[in-house]
Every structure is written in C-alpha cells, then in structure tokens.
MIKELO-793335 format. One line per 4 residues: number of its first residue (from 0); for each residue x, y, z of N, C-alpha, C. Coordinates in steps of 0.2 Angstrom, whole numbers, padded with zeros to 4 digits, m for minus. Each point is the difference from the previous one (the first is absolute). Example, Ala and Ser with C-alpha at 12.3 -4.5 7.8 and 13.67 -1.06 7.14 Angstrom:
0 = 0066/m0028/0039/m0004/0006/0000/0004/0006/0000 | m0002/0005/m0004/0004/0006/0001/m0004/0005/0003 .
END
This chain:
0 = m0350/m0336/0265/0007/0001/0000/0003/m0004/m0006 | 0005/0003/m0003/0003/m0003/m0005/0006/m0005/0002 | 0001/m0006/m0003/0005/m0004/0002/0007/0003/0002 | 0001/0006/m0004/0007/0003/0000/0000/0004/0007 .
4 = m0006/0002/0002/0001/0004/0007/0001/m0004/0006 | m0003/m0007/0000/0000/m0004/0006/0006/m0005/0001 | 0002/m0002/m0007/0005/m0005/m0001/0007/0003/0004 | 0003/0006/m0001/0006/0001/0003/0000/m0001/0008 .
8 = m0006/0001/0003/0000/m0001/0007/0000/m0006/0002 | m0003/m0005/m0004/0000/m0008/0001/0008/m0002/m0001 | 0004/0003/m0005/0005/m0002/m0001/0006/0002/0005 | m0002/0007/0002/0005/0002/0006/m0001/m0003/0006 .
12 = m0006/m0003/0001/m0001/m0003/0007/0001/m0008/m0001 | 0002/m0002/m0005/0002/m0007/m0001/m0006/m0005/m0002 | m0006/0003/m0002/m0006/m0003/m0001/0000/m0003/m0006 | 0004/0003/m0005/0001/m0004/m0006/0007/0001/m0004 .
16 = 0002/m0005/m0004/0006/0000/m0002/0002/0004/m0005 | 0006/0003/m0002/0002/0004/m0005/m0004/m0003/m0007 | 0001/m0006/m0002/m0004/m0002/m0006/m0007/0002/m0001 | m0004/m0002/0007/m0007/0003/0000/m0001/0007/m0001 .
20 = 0005/0003/0003/m0001/0007/0000/0001/0003/m0008 | 0006/m0003/m0003/0001/0002/m0007/m0005/m0001/m0005 | m0003/m0007/0001/m0005/m0002/m0004/m0007/0004/0000 | m0002/0003/0006/m0006/0005/0001/0002/0005/m0003 .
24 = 0006/0004/0002/0001/0006/m0002/0001/0000/m0008 | 0003/m0006/m0003/0001/0000/m0008/m0007/0000/m0004 | m0005/m0005/0005/m0007/0000/m0003/m0002/0006/m0001 | 0000/0003/0006/m0004/0007/0001/0003/0006/m0006 .
28 = 0006/0000/0000/0003/0004/m0005/m0002/m0002/m0007 | 0000/m0006/m0001/m0002/m0003/m0008/m0007/0002/0000 | m0005/0000/0005/m0007/0002/m0002/0000/0007/m0001 | 0004/0004/0004/m0001/0008/m0001/0003/0001/m0007 .
32 = 0005/m0003/m0002/0003/0001/m0007/m0006/m0002/m0005 | m0003/m0005/0001/m0006/m0002/m0005/m0006/0006/0000 | m0001/0002/0005/m0005/0004/0000/0002/0007/m0004 | 0006/0002/0002/0003/0006/m0004/0000/m0002/m0007 .
36 = 0002/m0005/m0002/0001/m0002/m0008/m0007/0000/m0003 | m0005/m0002/0004/m0007/0000/m0003/m0002/0007/0000 | 0001/0004/0004/m0003/0008/0000/0005/0002/m0006 | 0006/0000/0000/0004/0002/m0006/m0002/m0002/m0007 .
40 = m0001/m0007/0000/m0003/m0002/m0007/m0008/0004/m0001 | m0003/0000/0004/m0007/0003/0000/0001/0007/m0004 | 0005/0004/0003/0000/0007/m0002/0003/0000/m0007 | 0004/m0004/m0001/0003/m0001/m0007/m0005/m0002/m0005 .
44 = m0004/m0005/0002/m0005/m0002/m0005/m0005/0004/m0001 | m0002/0004/0005/m0005/0005/0000/0002/0007/m0005 | 0006/0000/0000/0003/0006/m0004/0001/m0002/m0007 | 0001/m0006/m0001/0001/m0004/m0006/m0007/0001/m0004 .
48 = m0004/m0003/0004/m0009/0000/m0002/m0001/0008/m0002 | 0001/0004/0004/m0002/0007/m0001/0003/0002/m0005 | 0007/m0001/m0003/0003/0001/m0005/m0002/m0001/m0007 | m0003/m0007/0001/m0003/m0003/m0006/m0006/0003/m0002 .
52 = m0004/0003/0006/m0006/0003/m0001/0000/0006/m0002 | 0006/0002/0001/0002/0009/m0002/m0003/0003/0005 | 0000/m0001/0007/m0003/0004/0006/0006/0003/0002 | 0001/0006/0001/0005/0004/0004/m0002/0002/0006 .
56 = 0005/0000/0004/m0001/0002/0007/0000/0007/0002 .
END
C-alpha cells in the first residue's frame, strides 16, 4: 500500500498531524515525479541515440 492511500485515513482519524500528512504526501508525489522524469529522459535519450545512428522507426 502506498503512503498516499493510507495516510489520509490516519489524518482524518486524528492519528497524524497535518504536517506529517503533508510531508508524506509531498514525498510520495516527488518520488512519482522523479520516476516520470526518468522515463521521459530515457525516451528522449533513446530517440536521440537512434537519430545519431540513423535508425528510423
């Protein structure tokens, strides 16, 4: 289970503070952005490499 799914329940039930909730959510969002950026860079660099080699798709 991702922190994003369990964390709101804890916050709504008073088991975590707003700052704890925000920090966990923010960390989760940033990690997801990092994964997406890495995938995007992989696609861009792969396309550039294929362009250098003259490989068409």
